[in-house]
Structures are given as C-alpha cells and as structure tokens.
C-alpha positions in Angstrom: 149.6 123.7 94.9 149.6 119.8 95.4 150.4 117.3 92.6 149.2 113.7 93.0 151.0 111.7 90.1 149.4 108.3 89.2 153.2 107.2 88.3 151.6 103.6 86.9 149.5 105.7 84.2 151.7 108.6 83.1 155.5 107.4 83.9 158.6 109.7 83.9 156.3 111.7 81.0 154.2 112.9 84.5 157.2 114.9 85.5 157.4 117.0 82.2 157.8 120.4 83.6 158.9 120.0 86.9 161.2 122.4 87.5 158.5 124.7 87.1 157.3 124.0 90.9 158.0 126.0 93.3 159.5 125.5 97.1 155.5 125.8 97.8 154.5 123.1 95.8 154.3 119.7 96.8 154.7 116.6 95.0 153.2 113.4 96.0 154.2 110.0 93.7 151.9 107.2 94.3 153.5 104.1 92.7 154.0 100.2 92.7 156.9 98.2 94.3 157.9 96.8 90.8 158.1 100.6 88.9 161.1 101.7 87.8 162.3 105.5 87.4 165.0 106.2 84.9 168.1 108.7 85.9 167.3 111.5 84.2 163.8 111.6 85.4 165.3 111.0 89.1 167.7 113.9 88.5 164.8 116.0 87.4 162.6 115.4 90.8 165.8 115.8 92.9 166.7 119.3 91.7 163.2 120.5 91.9 162.6 122.7 94.9 158.9 121.3 95.9 158.3 119.1 98.9 158.4 115.2 97.5 156.5 112.6 99.2 157.0 109.1 97.9 153.5 106.4 98.5 154.3 102.8 97.1 151.0 101.2 96.6 151.7 97.4 97.9 148.2 96.1 97.1 148.5 94.4 93.4 144.3 94.5 93.1 142.7 96.1 89.7 143.0 100.3 90.5 144.7 99.8 94.1 146.7 102.9 93.4 143.5 105.2 92.1 141.8 104.2 95.0 144.5 105.1 97.4 145.5 108.4 95.4 141.9 109.7 95.8 141.3 108.6 99.2 144.4 110.9 100.2 143.3 113.8 98.1 140.0 113.2 99.9 142.1 113.3 103.1 144.2 116.5 102.1 141.0 118.4 100.9 139.7 118.1 104.6 143.0 119.2 106.1 143.6 121.8 103.4 140.5 123.0 101.5 142.1 126.3 100.2 144.9 125.0 98.4 144.7 124.0 94.9 145.5 120.3 93.7 146.0 118.4 90.5 145.9 115.0 90.0 148.5 114.1 87.5 147.0 111.7 85.0 145.5 110.4 81.6 142.9 108.4 83.6 139.9 109.7 83.2 138.1 107.5 85.6 139.4 110.6 88.4 137.0 113.0 86.9 134.0 111.4 88.6 136.0 111.7 92.0 136.7 115.5 91.0 132.8 115.9 90.2 132.2 114.6 93.7 135.0 117.0 95.3 133.7 120.2 93.2 133.9 122.1 96.1 137.5 122.0 95.9 140.1 123.4 93.5 141.0 120.4 92.0 142.0 119.2 88.1 143.6 116.6 86.0 146.9 116.9 83.8 148.8 114.8 81.7 152.0 116.4 83.3 153.5 118.8 85.6 154.3 121.4 83.1 151.0 121.2 81.6 149.2 121.9 85.0 151.4 125.0 84.9 151.0 126.3 81.4 147.1 125.9 80.9 147.0 123.5 78.3 145.3 120.5 79.9 142.7 117.8 79.8 139.6 119.4 80.7 137.7 117.9 83.5 133.8 117.4 84.2 134.1 120.3 86.8 135.6 122.7 84.8 132.5 122.3 82.3 130.3 122.4 85.2 131.5 125.8 86.4 131.3 127.6 83.1 127.6 125.9 82.2 125.7 124.7 85.4 122.8 123.9 83.2 124.9 121.0 81.4 126.4 119.7 85.0 124.2 116.4 84.0 126.4 115.6 81.2 129.5 117.5 82.0 131.8 114.2 81.9 130.5 113.4 78.4 131.0 117.0 77.3 134.7 117.0 78.8 135.6 114.0 77.2 134.6 114.7 73.7 136.8 118.0 74.7 140.1 115.8 75.2 139.1 113.3 72.6 139.0 115.5 69.5 141.5 118.2 68.2 139.3 120.1 66.1 136.7 122.9 67.1 134.6 121.2 64.2 135.2 117.5 65.6 134.0 118.5 68.9 131.0 120.3 67.5 129.9 117.1 65.5 130.2 114.6 68.5 128.5 117.2 70.9 125.5 117.1 68.5 125.4 113.1 69.4 124.7 114.2 72.6 122.9 117.1 73.1 120.0 119.2 70.9 121.7 120.7 68.0 120.3 124.2 69.1 122.0 123.6 72.6 125.6 123.0 70.9 126.2 126.5 69.6 125.0 127.8 73.3 127.5 125.5 74.9 130.2 126.2 72.4 130.2 130.0 73.6 130.1 129.4 77.3 133.1 126.8 77.1 135.6 128.5 74.8 138.2 129.1 77.0 138.4 125.0 77.5 138.8 124.9 73.4 142.3 127.2 73.5 144.6 125.2 71.5 141.6 123.6 69.4 141.9 124.1 65.7 
C-alpha cells in the first residue's frame, strides 16, 4: 500500500496506526513549510518500517497541497497500477479524484490505522462498485453514510436523494459499508 497523507488536514492524528504499516508499504506526507510535528508523532514515524517520503508544498494558494497530492497520486497510479493507494484525509473533495481514477484501488481514510482495520470513510468508488446503478449519485450516498452514525439516520437522509422504494434495495447492497453503524 502507498499512503498519501494530507498533513494539513489530518495533522498527527493521521499517523494513528502507523505501527501496523509494513516494510512493503510507503508513506508520503504532504505538508506546508510552516507545519509542525510533535516529537511523539515523529518517534512513531521513525519506528515505522515503511518507506517514508516528505513533500513540502511551498505554494500557499488555496488547495495547493490537495492538487499536488492528486497529481502525484495520478503519476503513481500510472507507474504502479496494481498497487493499493490510501489518501489519508478527512477532506471529501478527494472523492471526486478517486471516482475519476476508479480503475485503480484507491480509498480515503482518516488515519493509517483505520485503513488497515476496515473502519473508514466511505468513498463514492466503493458505493459505485456495490451499486453501479446508483453511480450517478454515489458521491451523495457516500456523504450520507459518512455523515450519520445510525442506520435509521442514513435511511432517512437517503430518502431525500432517492425514491423511497430504491432506498431499501440500496441499503441491502451497501450493507458492507454500514459496518459499525447502529
């Protein structure tokens, strides 16, 4: 796995679970010049067996880091199309890039540990793969799943974007994405 970390977005919380990353994995940290890293986070990173790369984003324009991360991800996908990729960020804006690169194994997660343990932010790509018939609304569906803690709240809010008869069918198909929801 290659993990691209949006440090500006997740900070040191993005490194939770770094101890589970293997020597076969790679961590690429995108950060701005004025970023700071706690010593405990630094120690955890250094103890990790994964290869590490640090990319300093010097432009301070809005979303510069996000654009550079996505551009780099595209290059990596081209070079190593069979790898699994993880964007570590809480920024849902990455979901459109993931959807565009849907032929590759890419997910967006809150931290390194969650990407390994299966508790994660749901992506439009995951919704589309389980329910291709709803791919046009996959981003909205993924946002609903991420935004609510209970299956009832998810059901109620899906009713706002889909016909009521479609919601039941959809919920059965996306059951794997609802793990951990009450």
